[in-house]
C-alpha positions as CSV (number, residue, x, y, z in Angstrom):
1,M,-66.2,-52.8,-46.8
2,S,-67.8,-52.3,-43.5
3,C,-67.8,-54.1,-40.1
4,Q,-71.1,-55.2,-38.5
5,C,-71.3,-51.9,-36.6
6,G,-71.3,-50.0,-39.9
7,H,-67.9,-48.4,-39.6
8,N,-65.8,-48.3,-42.7
9,D,-62.9,-50.7,-42.8
10,D,-60.0,-48.4,-43.7
11,A,-57.5,-51.2,-43.7
12,A,-59.4,-53.1,-46.4
13,K,-59.8,-49.9,-48.5
14,Q,-56.2,-49.1,-48.2
15,E,-55.3,-52.6,-49.3
16,A,-57.7,-52.5,-52.2
17,L,-56.2,-49.1,-53.2
18,Q,-52.7,-50.5,-53.0
19,K,-53.7,-53.4,-55.3
20,A,-55.2,-51.1,-57.9
21,L,-52.1,-48.9,-57.7
22,D,-49.8,-51.9,-58.3
23,K,-51.9,-52.9,-61.2
24,Y,-52.0,-49.5,-63.0
25,K,-48.6,-47.8,-62.2
26,I,-47.1,-49.8,-65.0
27,V,-49.8,-49.1,-67.5
28,K,-49.4,-46.3,-69.9
29,G,-52.5,-44.1,-69.4
30,G,-53.4,-45.9,-66.2
31,L,-54.3,-42.7,-64.2
32,I,-57.9,-42.5,-65.2
33,P,-58.8,-46.2,-64.6
34,L,-57.0,-46.0,-61.3
35,L,-58.9,-43.0,-60.2
36,Q,-62.2,-44.8,-61.2
37,E,-61.2,-47.8,-59.2
38,A,-60.1,-45.6,-56.3
39,Q,-63.5,-43.8,-56.4
40,E,-65.3,-47.1,-56.4
41,I,-63.4,-48.2,-53.3
42,Y,-64.0,-44.9,-51.3
43,G,-67.2,-43.5,-52.9
44,Y,-65.3,-40.4,-53.9
45,L,-61.8,-39.2,-54.1
46,P,-60.5,-37.8,-50.9
47,K,-57.3,-35.5,-51.1
48,E,-55.2,-38.1,-49.2
49,V,-56.1,-40.8,-51.8
50,M,-55.3,-38.5,-54.7
51,Q,-51.9,-37.6,-53.1
52,Q,-51.2,-41.4,-52.6
53,I,-52.1,-42.0,-56.2
54,S,-49.9,-39.2,-57.3
55,R,-46.9,-40.5,-55.3
56,G,-47.5,-44.1,-56.5
57,M,-47.7,-43.1,-60.1
58,G,-44.8,-40.7,-59.9
59,I,-46.8,-37.8,-61.2
60,P,-47.4,-34.3,-59.8
61,F,-50.5,-34.0,-57.5
62,S,-51.5,-31.0,-59.8
63,K,-51.9,-33.5,-62.7
64,T,-54.0,-35.9,-60.7
65,F,-56.2,-33.0,-59.3
66,G,-56.5,-31.6,-62.9
67,V,-57.8,-34.8,-64.2
68,V,-60.3,-35.4,-61.4
69,T,-61.6,-31.8,-61.7
70,F,-61.8,-32.0,-65.5
71,Y,-64.1,-35.2,-65.7
72,A,-67.6,-35.0,-64.3
73,Q,-67.5,-38.7,-63.4
74,F,-65.1,-37.9,-60.5
75,H,-66.3,-36.6,-57.1
76,L,-64.3,-34.7,-54.4
77,K,-67.0,-35.0,-51.7
78,P,-68.8,-38.0,-50.3
79,R,-72.0,-38.7,-52.2
80,G,-75.2,-40.4,-51.0
81,R,-76.1,-44.0,-51.4
82,N,-79.0,-42.8,-53.5
83,I,-78.3,-40.4,-56.4
84,I,-81.4,-38.2,-57.3
85,R,-81.2,-36.5,-60.6
86,V,-84.0,-34.1,-61.5
87,C,-84.4,-33.3,-65.2
88,Q,-84.3,-29.6,-66.1
89,G,-84.7,-30.0,-69.9
90,T,-87.2,-28.0,-71.8
91,A,-90.0,-30.4,-71.6
92,C,-89.5,-31.0,-67.9
93,H,-89.1,-27.3,-67.3
94,V,-92.3,-26.5,-69.0
95,R,-94.2,-29.0,-67.0
96,G,-93.0,-28.0,-63.6
97,A,-89.5,-29.5,-62.9
98,S,-88.4,-26.6,-60.8
99,K,-91.3,-27.2,-58.5
100,V,-90.4,-31.0,-58.3
101,F,-86.8,-30.0,-57.5
102,D,-87.9,-27.6,-54.9
103,G,-90.1,-30.2,-53.2
104,V,-87.3,-32.7,-53.0
105,S,-84.8,-30.2,-52.0
106,K,-87.1,-29.0,-49.1
107,K,-87.8,-32.7,-48.1
108,L,-84.1,-33.5,-48.0
109,G,-82.9,-30.2,-46.7
110,V,-80.2,-29.9,-49.3
111,G,-79.8,-27.8,-52.4
112,K,-78.4,-28.5,-55.8
113,N,-75.4,-31.0,-55.6
114,G,-76.1,-31.3,-51.9
115,T,-75.8,-34.6,-49.9
116,T,-77.8,-35.4,-46.9
117,G,-75.8,-35.5,-43.6
118,D,-76.6,-39.3,-43.3
119,L,-75.2,-39.8,-46.8
120,R,-78.5,-41.4,-47.8
121,Y,-79.2,-38.9,-50.7
122,T,-77.3,-36.6,-53.2
123,L,-79.5,-34.2,-55.2
124,E,-78.4,-33.1,-58.6
125,T,-80.0,-31.6,-61.7
126,V,-79.4,-32.7,-65.2
127,A,-79.9,-31.1,-68.6
128,C,-82.0,-34.0,-70.0
129,L,-82.8,-37.6,-69.0
130,G,-84.2,-38.4,-72.5
131,A,-87.7,-39.3,-71.2
132,C,-89.4,-36.1,-72.4
133,G,-92.8,-37.9,-72.8
134,L,-92.8,-38.6,-69.1
135,A,-92.0,-35.0,-68.1
136,P,-91.3,-33.9,-65.4
137,V,-88.9,-36.7,-64.7
138,M,-86.3,-37.6,-62.0
139,M,-84.1,-40.6,-61.7
140,V,-83.1,-42.3,-58.4
141,N,-80.1,-44.4,-59.0
142,D,-81.0,-46.2,-62.2
143,D,-84.9,-45.9,-61.7
144,T,-86.8,-43.4,-63.7
145,H,-89.8,-41.8,-62.2
146,G,-92.1,-39.7,-64.5
147,R,-95.2,-37.5,-64.6
148,L,-94.2,-36.1,-61.3
149,T,-95.7,-33.5,-58.9
150,P,-93.7,-32.2,-56.0
151,D,-95.7,-34.4,-53.7
152,K,-95.3,-37.5,-55.9
153,A,-91.6,-37.0,-56.1
154,V,-91.2,-36.7,-52.3
155,S,-93.4,-39.8,-51.8
156,T,-91.2,-41.6,-54.4
157,L,-88.2,-41.2,-52.1
158,E,-89.7,-43.3,-49.4
159,K,-88.9,-46.4,-51.5
160,Y,-85.2,-45.7,-51.0
161,E,-85.1,-45.1,-47.3
């Protein structure tokens, strides 16, 4: 939650986390859904949140951290509001995906798995997006963009500013 000035409402997040903790601490196998809910609240899993979850669940921090680092769905650093995934699969690679990635990377000023300072974008690569006929392809959030050139990829980002 945010106030009108755009600052995060830490008390509301803390309250939401406590509700989730209360819900899952009595559920066998509740750690993963609790971590998912915590990540939904915070956008990622800060160390302090994982420590609070460990205490609340009565499990060692090392177990919580192990689960978080094992599953790719969990993130330890803040991520952008817009997640950009540039396909690096064979069809995309052959049709210039590395140049598309480089163009987007240069425009945003971040590398692979980087997040812009304003938290607007996170740039990732993926093995395949399953849209080989549109290669090279990138996704921004849930939107697929195909037949890209570096310039077309960069101009596509303007829709998300």
